[in-house]
C-alpha positions in Angstrom: -64.2 -114.5 -79.4 -62.9 -111.3 -81.1 -64.8 -110.7 -84.4 -62.7 -109.3 -87.7 -64.1 -106.0 -88.6 -62.6 -106.1 -92.2 -64.2 -109.8 -92.6 -67.7 -108.5 -91.8 -67.5 -105.6 -93.9 -66.4 -107.7 -96.8 -69.2 -110.2 -96.0 -71.8 -107.4 -95.7 -71.0 -106.3 -99.0 -71.0 -109.9 -100.6 -74.1 -110.7 -99.2 -76.0 -107.2 -100.2 -74.9 -108.1 -103.5 -76.2 -111.5 -103.6 -79.7 -110.6 -102.3 -79.9 -107.3 -104.3 -79.8 -105.0 -101.4 -79.0 -101.5 -102.5 -77.5 -100.4 -99.1 -77.1 -101.9 -95.6 -75.6 -101.1 -92.3 -74.5 -103.5 -89.6 -73.5 -102.9 -85.9 -73.1 -105.6 -83.4 -71.6 -105.3 -79.8 -70.2 -108.5 -78.6 -67.1 -109.6 -76.1 -67.3 -105.9 -74.8 -66.5 -104.5 -78.4 -68.8 -102.6 -80.8 -68.4 -103.1 -84.3 -69.8 -101.0 -87.4 -69.9 -101.4 -91.2 -71.8 -100.4 -94.1 -72.2 -101.3 -97.6 -73.9 -99.7 -101.0 -75.8 -96.8 -101.5 -78.6 -94.8 -99.7 -80.4 -94.0 -103.0 -80.0 -95.6 -106.3 -80.7 -92.6 -108.2 -78.1 -90.2 -106.3 -75.6 -92.8 -105.6 -74.8 -91.5 -102.2 -72.9 -94.1 -100.0 -74.1 -95.9 -96.9 -72.0 -94.7 -94.1 -71.8 -96.2 -90.4 -73.7 -93.1 -89.2 -76.5 -93.3 -91.8 -79.9 -93.1 -90.6 -82.4 -96.0 -92.0 -86.0 -96.3 -90.9 -86.1 -99.0 -88.1 -89.9 -99.5 -88.5 -91.9 -101.6 -85.9 -88.5 -101.7 -84.0 -89.9 -98.7 -82.6 -92.3 -100.5 -80.6 -89.7 -101.7 -78.3 -88.6 -98.2 -77.6 -92.3 -97.1 -77.2 -93.0 -100.1 -74.6 -89.5 -99.1 -72.6 -91.1 -95.4 -72.2 -94.2 -96.9 -70.6 -92.1 -99.3 -68.7 -90.1 -96.1 -67.3 -93.2 -94.8 -66.4 -94.4 -98.0 -64.6 -91.0 -97.9 -62.7 -91.7 -94.6 -61.5 -95.1 -95.7 -60.0 -97.3 -93.3 -62.2 -98.9 -96.5 -64.0 -99.1 -100.0 -63.9 -99.3 -102.6 -66.6 -102.8 -103.6 -65.3 -103.7 -99.9 -65.5 -106.8 -99.4 -68.3 -106.3 -97.3 -71.0 -109.7 -95.8 -70.3 -108.3 -94.6 -66.5 -105.4 -92.4 -68.5 -107.3 -91.7 -71.6 -111.1 -90.9 -70.8 -112.1 -90.1 -74.0 -110.7 -93.7 -75.2 -113.3 -95.9 -77.1 -113.2 -98.8 -79.6 -116.2 -100.4 -81.1 -116.7 -102.8 -78.5 -118.0 -101.4 -75.1 -116.3 -104.3 -73.0 -112.9 -103.7 -74.7 -113.2 -100.2 -74.2 -113.6 -100.8 -70.4 -111.2 -103.4 -70.1 -108.2 -103.0 -72.3 -105.1 -102.6 -70.2 -101.5 -101.3 -71.0 -100.3 -105.1 -70.9 -102.6 -105.9 -73.5 -101.6 -103.2 -75.5 -97.7 -104.2 -74.9 -98.2 -107.9 -75.7 -100.5 -107.4 -78.5 -103.4 -109.1 -76.9 -105.6 -106.1 -76.7 -107.9 -107.9 -79.7 -108.2 -104.4 -81.5 -108.3 -105.0 -85.1 -105.1 -102.8 -85.4 -103.5 -102.0 -88.7 -105.5 -98.6 -89.0 -103.0 -96.4 -91.0 -104.6 -93.1 -90.9 -102.7 -89.8 -91.5 -104.0 -87.1 -88.8 -101.8 -84.5 -89.7 -98.6 -83.2 -88.8 -99.8 -81.1 -85.7 -99.0 -82.1 -82.1 -102.3 -83.5 -81.8 -101.8 -86.0 -84.3 -101.8 -89.0 -82.0 -104.7 -87.6 -80.1 -106.6 -87.4 -83.1 -105.6 -90.9 -84.2 -107.2 -92.4 -80.9 -110.5 -90.9 -81.8 -110.2 -92.6 -85.1 -110.1 -95.8 -83.4 -113.8 -95.5 -82.0 -114.9 -97.7 -85.1 -112.2 -100.5 -84.8 -113.8 -103.7 -84.1 -112.3 -106.8 -82.0 -110.8 -109.7 -83.7 -111.0 -111.5 -80.4 -112.1 -110.4 -76.5 -109.2 -108.6 -75.0 -106.7 -111.0 -73.7 -108.1 -113.8 -75.6 -105.4 -114.4 -78.1 -102.4 -112.8 -79.9 -102.5 -110.4 -82.9 -99.7 -108.0 -84.1 -101.3 -104.5 -83.4 -100.0 -101.4 -84.6 -103.0 -99.1 -83.5 -102.3 -100.5 -79.8 -98.9 -98.9 -79.9 -100.2 -95.7 -81.2 -102.6 -95.5 -78.3 -99.5 -96.6 -75.9 -97.8 -93.5 -77.4 -100.9 -91.3 -76.7 -100.8 -92.6 -73.0 -97.2 -91.6 -72.7 -98.4 -88.1 -74.0 -101.1 -87.9 -71.3 -98.9 -89.0 -68.4 -95.6 -86.8 -69.4 -97.3 -83.9 -70.5 -95.0 -84.0 -73.8 -95.5 -84.9 -77.4 -94.4 -88.5 -77.8 -91.5 -87.4 -79.8 -90.1 -85.0 -77.0 -90.8 -87.7 -74.5 -88.8 -90.4 -76.4 -85.8 -87.7 -76.5 -85.8 -87.1 -72.8 -86.7 -90.8 -71.6 -84.4 -92.8 -73.8 -82.2 -90.7 -76.4 -80.7 -88.1 -74.1 -79.7 -90.5 -71.3 -78.1 -92.9 -73.7 -76.6 -90.3 -75.7 -78.4 -91.1 -79.1 -77.6 -88.1 -81.7 -78.4 -90.2 -84.6 -82.0 -91.3 -83.6 -84.8 -89.2 -84.9 -88.6 -89.4 -85.9 -89.4 -86.4 -87.9 -88.4 -85.9 -91.6 -87.4 -82.4 -91.2 -84.6 -83.7 -88.5 -83.8 -87.0 -90.4 -82.9 -85.0 -93.5 -80.0 -83.1 -91.7 -78.1 -86.4 -91.7 -76.9 -88.9 -94.1 -80.1 -90.8 -94.7 -81.6 -93.8 -96.7 -84.6 -94.0 -99.1 -86.6 -97.1 -99.4 -86.6 -99.2 -102.7 -89.2 -101.5 -104.2 -89.3 -105.0 -105.5 -88.4 -103.7 -108.9 -85.1 -102.0 -107.4 -86.9 -98.3 -108.1 -87.4 -96.0 -105.3 -90.4 -96.4 -103.0 -93.5 -94.4 -104.0 -93.1 -92.2 -100.8 -90.3 -91.8 -98.1 -92.2 -92.8 -94.9 -95.3 -93.1 -92.7 -97.4 -90.1 -91.4 -96.5 -88.8 -88.0 -99.8 -90.4 -86.5 -97.9 -93.9 -86.8 -95.0 -92.5 -85.1 -94.9 -94.7 -81.5 -95.6 -97.7 -83.8 -92.8 -97.5 -86.6 -91.5 -93.9 -86.9 -88.0 -93.9 -85.7 -85.1 -93.6 -88.0 -81.8 -94.4 -86.7 -78.2 -95.3 -87.0 -77.5 -99.1 -86.6 -74.9 -98.3 -83.8 -77.6 -96.0 -82.0 -80.1 -99.3 -82.3 -77.2 -101.3 -80.8 -76.8 -99.1 -78.0 -80.5 -99.1 -77.1 -80.5 -103.0 -77.2 -77.4 -102.8 -74.9 -79.5 -100.8 -72.4 -81.7 -103.7 -72.3 -78.7 -105.9 -70.9 -77.5 -103.3 -68.3 -79.9 -102.7 -65.3 -79.9 -99.1 -64.6 -78.8 -97.6 -68.1 -82.6 -97.1 -68.5 -84.7 -99.5 -66.5 -84.0 -100.6 -63.0 -85.0 -104.2 -64.3 -84.9 -104.5 -68.0 -85.1 -108.3 -68.0 -89.0 -107.8 -66.9 -89.6 -107.1 -70.4 -88.0 -110.4 -71.7 -90.4 -112.6 -69.3 -92.6 -114.7 -71.6 -96.1 -113.7 -71.2 -97.9 -115.0 -74.1 -97.4 -118.3 -76.3 -97.8 -117.1 -80.0 -100.7 -119.2 -82.1 -98.4 -119.2 -85.0 -94.7 -120.1 -83.3 -93.0 -120.1 -86.9 -92.9 -116.4 -87.6 -89.9 -115.1 -85.7 -90.7 -116.1 -82.3 -92.5 -118.6 -80.0 -93.4 -116.2 -77.5 -94.0 -112.5 -76.5 -92.8 -110.4 -73.5 -93.4 -106.8 -73.2 -92.5 -105.1 -76.5 -90.2 -107.9 -77.5 -90.6 -111.3 -79.4 -89.0 -114.2 -77.7 -87.5 -117.5 -78.8 -84.5 -119.6 -77.9 -81.6 -120.5 -80.3 -79.3 -123.6 -79.2 -80.9 -123.1 -75.5 -79.9 -119.3 -75.7 -82.7 -116.6 -75.0 -83.1 -114.1 -77.9 -85.2 -111.1 -77.5 -85.8 -109.5 -81.1 -87.7 -107.5 -83.1 -88.0 -106.6 -86.9 -89.5 -103.6 -88.8 -90.4 -103.1 -92.2 -91.5 -99.6 -93.6 -91.8 -98.2 -97.3 -88.9 -100.1 -98.8 -86.8 -100.2 -95.7 -86.2 -103.1 -93.5 -84.4 -103.4 -89.9 -83.9 -106.1 -87.4 -82.7 -106.1 -83.8 -81.6 -109.0 -81.8 -80.4 -109.3 -78.1 -78.9 -112.4 -76.7 -78.7 -111.7 -73.0 -76.9 -114.8 -71.7 -74.2 -114.4 -74.7 -73.9 -110.4 -74.0 -74.6 -110.0 -77.7 -76.6 -107.3 -79.6 -76.8 -107.1 -83.4 -78.9 -104.6 -85.5 -78.9 -104.7 -89.3 -80.5 -102.0 -91.4 -81.4 -102.3 -95.1 -83.2 -100.2 -97.9 -84.6 -102.9 -100.1 -83.7 -106.1 -101.8 -84.5 -109.5 -100.5 -84.3 -108.4 -97.0 -85.5 -111.4 -95.1 -83.1 -113.8 -96.9 -80.3 -111.3 -96.5 -80.8 -110.6 -92.7 -81.3 -114.3 -92.0 -78.1 -115.3 -93.8 -76.1 -112.8 -92.1 -77.3 -113.2 -88.5 -76.9 -116.9 -89.1 -73.1 -116.4 -90.4 -72.5 -113.9 -87.6 -73.8 -116.0 -84.5 -72.0 -119.0 -85.7 -68.6 -117.3 -86.0 -68.9 -115.5 -82.7 -70.5 -118.1 -80.7 -71.0 -121.4 -82.5 -74.6 -121.0 -82.5 -77.0 -122.3 -85.0 -79.8 -120.0 -86.1 -83.1 -122.1 -86.5 -84.0 -122.4 -90.6 -87.5 -121.0 -91.4 -90.2 -123.6 -91.3 -90.3 -125.4 -94.9 -92.6 -128.2 -96.5 -91.9 -131.8 -95.1 -90.1 -134.4 -97.2 -93.2 -136.5 -97.3 -96.8 -134.9 -98.3 -99.2 -134.6 -95.6 -102.9 -135.5 -96.1 -105.1 -132.9 -94.8 -108.9 -132.2 -95.2 -108.6 -128.6 -96.1 -112.2 -127.8 -96.9 -113.0 -126.2 -93.6 -110.2 -123.7 -94.3 -111.4 -122.1 -97.9 -113.0 -118.9 -97.3 -112.5 -115.2 -96.8 -110.7 -113.9 -93.7 -110.5 -109.9 -93.2 -109.0 -107.4 -90.8 -108.0 -103.9 -91.2 -105.9 -103.2 -94.1 -106.2 -106.8 -95.4 -108.5 -109.1 -97.1 -107.3 -112.7 -97.5 -108.9 -115.2 -100.0 -108.2 -119.0 -99.2 -109.3 -121.2 -102.0 -108.6 -125.0 -103.1 -106.0 -125.3 -105.6 -104.6 -128.4 -106.9 -105.6 -130.6 -104.1 -104.1 -127.9 -101.7 -104.8 -124.4 -100.8 -104.1 -121.1 -102.3 -103.9 -118.0 -100.3 -104.3 -114.5 -101.7 -103.6 -111.1 -99.8 -105.0 -107.8 -100.8 -104.4 -104.6 -99.0 -107.0 -102.2 -98.3 -107.6 -98.8 -97.1 -104.6 -96.6 -96.9 -102.3 -99.6 -97.4 -103.4 -100.0 -101.3 -100.8 -98.9 -103.3 -98.1 -99.2 -100.4 -98.3 -102.8 -99.6 -98.3 -105.3 -102.5 -101.0 -108.4 -103.2 -99.5 -111.7 -102.5 -100.2 -115.2 -103.7 -99.1 -118.1 -101.9 -99.8 -121.9 -103.0 -99.7 -123.7 -99.4 -98.1 -127.0 -98.4 -99.3 -128.7 -95.4 -96.8 -129.2 -92.6 -99.5 -130.5 -90.3 -103.3 -130.8 -89.6 -103.5 -127.0 -89.1 -100.0 -125.6 -90.2 -99.0 -124.7 -93.9 -96.2 -123.0 -95.5 -96.1 -121.2 -98.8 -94.1 -118.6 -100.8 -94.6 -116.1 -103.7 -92.8 -117.0 -106.9 -88.9 -116.1 -106.5 -88.8 -116.0 -103.0 -86.7 -118.5 -101.3 -88.1 -118.3 -97.9 -91.4 -120.0 -96.8 -94.1 -118.3 -94.9 -96.0 -120.0 -92.3 -99.8 -120.1 -91.8 -101.9 -121.7 -89.1 -105.4 -122.3 -89.0 -107.4 -122.2 -86.1 -111.1 -123.5 -85.5 -112.4 -122.4 -82.2 -115.4 -124.8 -81.1 -118.4 -122.7 -80.7 -116.5 -119.3 -82.0 -115.0 -118.1 -84.7 -112.0 -119.3 -87.2 -108.8 -117.7 -87.6 -106.1 -117.5 -90.0 -102.6 -116.7 -88.1 -100.3 -115.1 -90.5 -97.6 -112.2 -90.8 -98.1 -112.2 -86.7 -102.1 -111.0 -87.2 -105.0 -113.3 -86.1 -107.4 -112.8 -89.0 -111.0 -113.7 -88.6 -112.9 -115.5 -91.3 -115.8 -113.7 -92.4 -117.2 -115.6 -95.3 
């Protein structure tokens, strides 16, 4: 079905206003045609208008690009997914000796390394920043043994970026340009601020609508979340994953389910190589989202429907906005129904919650779960470098079943899912926001 560009430009503007989004850019490819539209402002102080070629921070969608870079090296026979990191990076070390010896590239790309991996540390602007970051990983502990579960791991993708540097002999940014940007003709995809500022580019905004406290993340986080791009360039990259030979000879390999997620209510039920995987109305969806400092991005690839959608925003109620937009768009294009986020059951569920109370901790976050009003209250506190960038959150949890709960902050319309896991003879975990956080007290 052909899309009506004027209709979607109008809907983008209306939804942005409804969800208090300062500026947004939408691009999608369907039925063999590319559509792009934009609305709002890049910066609420300057009032500069968003254009279809404006650059936004795409955050963790960068991880799919980094995974693609490594898969290109795998196809060339220079690595395998089961190559250990230590084979490529002789100085690599994390806090656990066994993990140091056994963590493979497959573990990194599927978030199953077990590394406590939200280490946000600025190791400078030099070309050695990834090397210095990997050195800093020597103190990181394991949340579980390598391969023992799934926990979203930013550090794992920075390490993967350093592997790319070691194999190609180039800094990650340059390897990205030669492996992906140049072959696809991506003229609006950059990583460093001095390059981004040559273009129309977005500034992030906080919950209060004001400018974010800083523009972006340090260069050391590059392979995990530093790409800035136009929505059209993001769609072009997504299309390459539907076309054998555009980048990879067999891009579908990255969409093969490899890991079942312990919390399947956070945007996907499985994980492949770099991609979060789900099925909507029986159609596979490979997706990734990205959050930086006041900017939010989402990419959806539906192989069977030959449809790719990217939406980039710089603030506002982004989760609600993006869900509403993709729901309307896919229903219009394909009569496809996007699942609603998990919500409380109509009838209360009686659960003994005593075993779930306590303190759960990982790098960058401390979570307190306490009894409250016959149920549970969850309080997250950012730690380390994330203090002042991430905000504390308090969720009053409602049971969905014996181990699954939902909660939301005051004013939020979307419920967040929390899954508790008590391992016989082992640690207890809280699975929330894609992370496995072990109970420490």
